[in-house]
C-alpha positions as CSV (number, residue, x, y, z in Angstrom):
1,M,-114.3,129.9,-75.4
2,D,-117.0,132.3,-74.1
3,N,-118.7,134.9,-76.3
4,V,-116.4,137.5,-74.6
5,L,-117.5,140.4,-76.7
6,H,-121.1,139.5,-76.8
7,F,-121.4,139.5,-80.6
8,P,-124.2,137.8,-82.2
9,L,-124.0,134.0,-81.9
10,S,-124.0,133.7,-85.8
11,T,-120.6,135.4,-85.7
12,I,-118.8,132.9,-83.5
13,V,-116.2,130.6,-84.9
14,D,-114.2,129.6,-81.8
15,K,-111.5,127.5,-83.6
16,N,-107.9,127.2,-82.7
17,V,-105.4,128.5,-85.3
18,P,-102.1,126.8,-85.7
19,K,-99.1,129.3,-85.6
20,N,-97.9,128.1,-89.0
21,A,-101.1,129.5,-90.5
22,F,-99.5,132.9,-90.1
23,F,-95.8,132.4,-90.8
24,G,-96.6,129.8,-93.7
25,R,-97.9,132.8,-95.6
26,A,-94.7,134.7,-94.9
27,S,-91.9,135.6,-97.5
28,V,-88.5,133.9,-97.1
29,E,-87.2,137.1,-95.5
30,Q,-90.2,137.3,-93.0
31,K,-90.6,133.6,-92.1
32,S,-87.8,133.1,-89.7
33,T,-88.4,136.3,-87.8
34,L,-92.2,135.7,-87.6
35,K,-91.9,132.1,-86.8
36,D,-89.6,133.0,-83.8
37,F,-92.0,135.6,-82.6
38,L,-95.0,133.3,-82.7
39,T,-93.2,130.4,-81.0
40,R,-91.5,132.6,-78.4
41,E,-94.6,134.8,-77.3
42,F,-97.8,132.9,-78.3
43,E,-99.4,130.4,-76.1
44,S,-102.4,130.0,-78.4
45,I,-104.4,131.7,-81.1
46,V,-108.2,131.3,-81.5
47,W,-110.4,132.6,-84.3
48,L,-113.1,133.8,-82.3
49,Y,-115.4,135.7,-84.6
50,K,-116.1,136.1,-88.3
51,L,-118.0,139.4,-89.1
52,A,-119.4,139.2,-92.6
53,P,-122.5,140.0,-94.5
54,A,-123.8,136.5,-93.9
55,T,-123.1,136.3,-90.2
56,L,-124.3,140.0,-89.5
57,N,-127.0,140.3,-92.0
58,V,-125.6,143.6,-93.4
59,E,-124.6,144.7,-96.8
60,D,-121.2,143.9,-98.3
61,G,-118.8,146.8,-98.2
62,E,-117.0,148.7,-100.9
63,Y,-113.5,147.8,-99.4
64,V,-114.4,145.7,-96.3
65,H,-115.8,142.2,-96.9
66,E,-114.8,140.3,-93.8
67,I,-113.5,141.2,-90.3
68,D,-112.0,138.3,-88.2
69,V,-111.5,138.6,-84.6
70,F,-108.5,136.6,-83.0
71,Y,-108.0,135.8,-79.3
72,C,-104.3,135.7,-78.7
73,R,-103.0,134.3,-75.5
74,M,-99.5,135.4,-74.7
75,K,-96.9,133.4,-72.7
76,E,-95.5,136.3,-70.7
77,N,-96.8,139.4,-69.0
78,E,-95.6,141.6,-71.9
79,Y,-95.5,141.3,-75.7
80,S,-94.0,143.0,-78.8
81,I,-96.7,145.0,-80.9
82,K,-94.8,145.6,-84.1
83,P,-94.8,141.9,-85.3
84,F,-98.6,142.0,-85.2
85,S,-98.7,144.4,-88.2
86,V,-96.5,141.8,-90.1
87,M,-99.0,139.0,-89.2
88,D,-102.0,141.3,-90.1
89,E,-100.5,142.1,-93.5
90,L,-100.3,138.4,-94.4
91,L,-104.1,138.0,-93.8
92,P,-106.4,138.9,-96.8
93,R,-109.1,140.4,-94.7
94,H,-109.5,143.1,-91.9
95,T,-108.8,141.9,-88.3
96,V,-109.1,142.7,-84.7
97,F,-106.8,141.1,-82.0
98,I,-107.9,140.5,-78.5
99,I,-104.6,140.0,-76.7
100,E,-104.4,138.3,-73.3
101,Y,-101.1,138.7,-71.3
102,G,-100.8,138.0,-67.7
103,E,-104.0,139.2,-66.0
104,K,-104.6,142.0,-68.7
105,L,-106.4,142.2,-72.0
106,D,-105.6,144.7,-74.8
107,L,-107.6,145.4,-78.1
108,L,-105.4,146.0,-81.2
109,M,-106.7,146.8,-84.7
110,H,-104.6,148.3,-87.7
111,H,-105.9,150.7,-90.3
112,K,-105.5,148.2,-93.1
113,E,-106.0,148.8,-96.9
114,M,-105.7,146.5,-99.9
115,S,-103.9,147.5,-103.3
116,V,-103.0,145.6,-106.3
117,V,-99.5,145.3,-107.3
118,H,-98.5,143.6,-110.6
119,G,-101.9,142.0,-110.6
120,E,-101.4,140.6,-107.1
121,Q,-103.5,141.7,-104.0
122,K,-101.2,143.3,-101.2
123,W,-102.5,144.4,-97.9
124,K,-100.8,147.3,-95.9
125,C,-101.2,148.1,-92.4
126,G,-101.2,151.7,-91.2
127,V,-101.5,153.0,-87.7
128,S,-101.7,150.5,-84.8
129,E,-104.8,151.5,-82.8
130,I,-104.6,149.9,-79.3
131,Q,-106.7,149.9,-76.1
132,R,-104.6,148.8,-73.2
133,D,-105.8,146.9,-70.1
134,I,-109.4,146.8,-71.0
135,R,-112.2,145.2,-69.0
136,I,-114.2,142.9,-71.2
137,D,-117.9,143.4,-70.9
138,A,-121.0,143.9,-73.0
139,D,-120.2,147.3,-74.1
140,T,-116.5,146.8,-74.8
141,L,-117.1,146.8,-78.6
142,N,-120.4,147.5,-80.3
143,I,-121.3,146.5,-83.9
144,Q,-122.7,149.4,-85.6
145,G,-123.9,150.2,-89.3
146,Q,-125.7,148.4,-92.1
147,S,-122.7,147.7,-94.2
148,M,-119.3,146.0,-93.6
149,D,-117.6,149.4,-94.3
150,A,-119.6,151.0,-91.6
151,V,-119.0,148.0,-89.3
152,Y,-115.3,148.3,-89.8
153,N,-115.3,152.1,-89.3
154,G,-117.4,151.7,-86.2
155,L,-114.9,149.2,-84.6
156,L,-111.9,151.3,-85.7
157,S,-113.4,154.4,-84.2
158,Q,-114.2,152.7,-80.8
159,I,-110.7,151.3,-80.4
160,S,-108.9,154.4,-81.8
161,G,-111.1,156.8,-79.8
162,L,-111.5,158.9,-82.9
163,S,-114.8,160.2,-84.1
164,A,-114.5,159.0,-87.6
165,S,-117.4,157.3,-89.6
166,T,-115.5,157.0,-92.9
167,R,-112.1,156.1,-94.0
168,E,-111.4,159.5,-95.1
169,E,-112.5,161.1,-91.7
170,Y,-110.4,158.5,-90.0
171,K,-107.2,159.6,-91.9
172,E,-108.0,163.3,-91.2
173,Q,-108.4,162.5,-87.5
174,V,-105.0,160.6,-87.5
175,D,-103.4,163.6,-89.1
176,L,-104.7,165.8,-86.4
177,R,-103.8,163.5,-83.7
178,K,-100.1,163.6,-85.1
179,Q,-100.2,167.3,-85.2
180,I,-101.3,167.5,-81.6
181,E,-98.7,165.0,-80.5
182,F,-96.0,167.2,-82.4
183,L,-97.1,170.4,-80.6
184,W,-97.1,168.8,-77.2
185,K,-93.5,167.8,-77.7
186,Q,-92.8,171.3,-78.6
187,V,-94.5,172.5,-75.4
188,T,-92.3,170.0,-73.3
189,V,-89.1,171.3,-75.0
190,L,-90.1,174.9,-74.2
191,Q,-91.0,174.1,-70.6
192,K,-87.5,172.8,-70.1
193,K,-86.1,176.0,-71.9
194,I,-88.0,178.2,-69.6
195,K,-86.9,176.3,-66.5
196,A,-83.2,176.7,-67.6
197,E,-83.4,180.3,-68.8
198,K,-81.8,182.8,-66.4
199,Q,-83.0,186.0,-68.3
200,F,-86.4,187.2,-67.3
201,N,-87.1,188.8,-70.7
202,R,-86.3,185.6,-72.5
203,Q,-88.5,183.6,-70.1
204,M,-91.4,185.7,-71.1
205,E,-90.8,185.3,-74.7
206,L,-90.6,181.6,-74.4
207,S,-93.8,181.5,-72.1
208,A,-95.7,183.6,-74.8
209,E,-94.5,181.0,-77.5
210,M,-95.7,178.2,-75.3
211,R,-99.2,179.7,-74.8
212,K,-99.4,180.1,-78.4
213,L,-98.8,176.5,-79.0
214,K,-101.3,175.6,-76.3
215,K,-104.0,177.5,-78.0
216,E,-103.2,175.7,-81.3
217,I,-103.5,172.5,-79.4
218,I,-106.8,173.6,-78.0
219,V,-108.3,174.4,-81.4
220,L,-107.0,171.2,-83.0
221,S,-108.3,169.1,-80.0
222,A,-111.8,170.5,-80.6
223,S,-111.6,169.4,-84.3
224,L,-110.4,165.9,-83.1
225,K,-113.5,165.5,-81.0
């Protein structure tokens, strides 16, 4: 496969990955569902890049030691996103998925953290960050930073569109984004109420409430940038 992201040649792996490499790691409860998902929706999976201290000539990270990039070719013109987080949690490293479906390409990356439960390492995926219908070129994703933590935060920032350079900043930005999304939902509800309201005075009250919410959104959006 071509060097689609134009990453350093030292990072290229370009190996086909058998589907059972994913569901083979799953629990008994997960295995049947994940096997069905991979068999039904995936044409092929290629381990395209390995980003690590040795392949990038950067320092090891405090919480990121390797980032693997997988190229997933889907069978149909649409696919399910949720099972990707199940797949990702089974991999003991950070990941980026390039997803080809029909004539389109998406980039998918989960905010992912490791914890130790009863002496065993467990990975947990948080928010699914996705860029839809991208055009692959030299500037699609840029590798930035002198440590694996910085490289990971840079990739996550680019895919999410959030201006976060650390794990803590990313979490703060995600919280802000959630607040903004919630306020916009409230604005939509108020717009419907204003349209349905017959009394002029009540319309004015609702309009004032809506303007207040929009001002809050402007303030929060400025912090998000």
